[in-house]
C-alpha positions in Angstrom: 32.4 -74.1 50.1 30.5 -75.0 46.9 32.3 -77.5 44.7 31.2 -78.7 41.3 33.4 -81.3 39.5 32.6 -82.3 36.0 34.0 -85.5 34.4 33.4 -87.7 31.4 34.5 -85.6 28.6 36.7 -86.8 25.8 37.1 -87.5 22.1 34.2 -89.2 20.3 33.4 -89.8 16.6 30.3 -88.1 15.1 27.2 -90.1 15.9 28.8 -91.4 19.1 27.8 -91.0 22.7 29.3 -89.6 26.0 28.0 -89.3 29.5 29.1 -86.4 31.6 28.9 -86.3 35.3 28.9 -83.4 37.8 29.6 -84.1 41.5 28.4 -81.4 43.8 29.1 -80.5 47.4 28.9 -77.6 49.8 25.2 -76.9 49.5 21.9 -78.7 49.8 22.0 -80.5 46.4 18.6 -82.1 46.8 16.8 -78.7 46.8 18.8 -77.2 43.9 17.9 -76.8 40.3 20.9 -77.8 38.2 22.0 -76.9 34.7 24.5 -77.8 32.0 26.0 -75.1 29.8 28.7 -75.3 27.1 31.1 -72.8 25.8 32.8 -72.5 22.4 36.2 -70.8 22.0 35.8 -67.0 22.4 32.0 -67.3 22.8 29.6 -66.8 25.7 28.5 -69.9 27.6 25.2 -71.2 26.2 22.5 -73.1 28.0 22.2 -76.8 27.3 19.8 -78.4 29.8 18.2 -77.9 33.2 16.7 -80.3 35.8 14.7 -79.3 38.8 15.5 -80.5 42.3 13.2 -83.5 42.3 14.2 -84.5 38.8 10.6 -84.4 37.6 11.0 -81.6 35.1 13.7 -81.1 32.5 14.3 -78.5 29.8 16.6 -78.5 26.9 18.1 -76.1 24.3 16.6 -76.7 20.9 19.9 -77.7 19.5 20.2 -80.8 21.8 16.5 -81.7 22.2 16.0 -85.4 21.5 19.7 -86.2 21.7 20.8 -85.2 25.2 19.2 -86.3 28.5 19.8 -84.6 31.8 19.3 -86.6 35.0 20.3 -86.5 38.6 20.9 -88.8 41.6 20.1 -87.0 44.8 21.6 -89.8 46.8 25.0 -89.2 45.1 24.7 -85.4 44.8 25.4 -85.8 41.1 23.9 -84.8 37.8 24.5 -86.4 34.5 24.3 -85.4 30.8 23.8 -88.4 28.5 24.8 -87.1 25.0 23.8 -89.3 22.0 24.2 -88.8 18.3 26.9 -86.3 18.8 27.7 -83.7 16.1 31.0 -81.9 15.5 29.2 -78.7 16.5 28.7 -80.2 20.0 32.4 -79.8 20.5 32.8 -77.4 23.4 33.7 -77.2 27.1 30.8 -78.4 29.2 30.1 -76.9 32.6 27.6 -77.7 35.3 26.2 -75.0 37.5 23.9 -74.6 40.5 22.4 -71.2 39.7 23.6 -68.6 42.1 26.1 -70.9 43.7 28.9 -71.4 41.3 30.4 -73.3 38.3 32.5 -76.3 37.8 35.8 -76.2 36.0 34.4 -77.7 32.8 35.1 -80.8 30.8 36.1 -80.8 27.2 34.0 -82.7 24.7 35.5 -83.1 21.2 33.4 -84.7 18.4 35.6 -85.5 15.4 36.5 -88.3 13.1 
């Protein structure tokens, strides 16, 4: 079955960086568009970033454009989210998804001094 496992979250100071990973299995990863979302407490999940199957095209929410970078390694069935210059408002649970296939369990990112 489809499995998506996020990792790399944690506590970081404002202005700091984190790199999230999402390991995928159970489907043909190399043909799948992948996305990152985040969710604040008692809020709907919101889109963060997308990468197409080849990795050639990416798309970002305006709030993270220029600070976050999505990438993928199709040899490792893994996507990444490099997050730089983090703000306190980036604090959320981050999820990866293969649209139409499922969601990971999420990883907590906390930006605080």
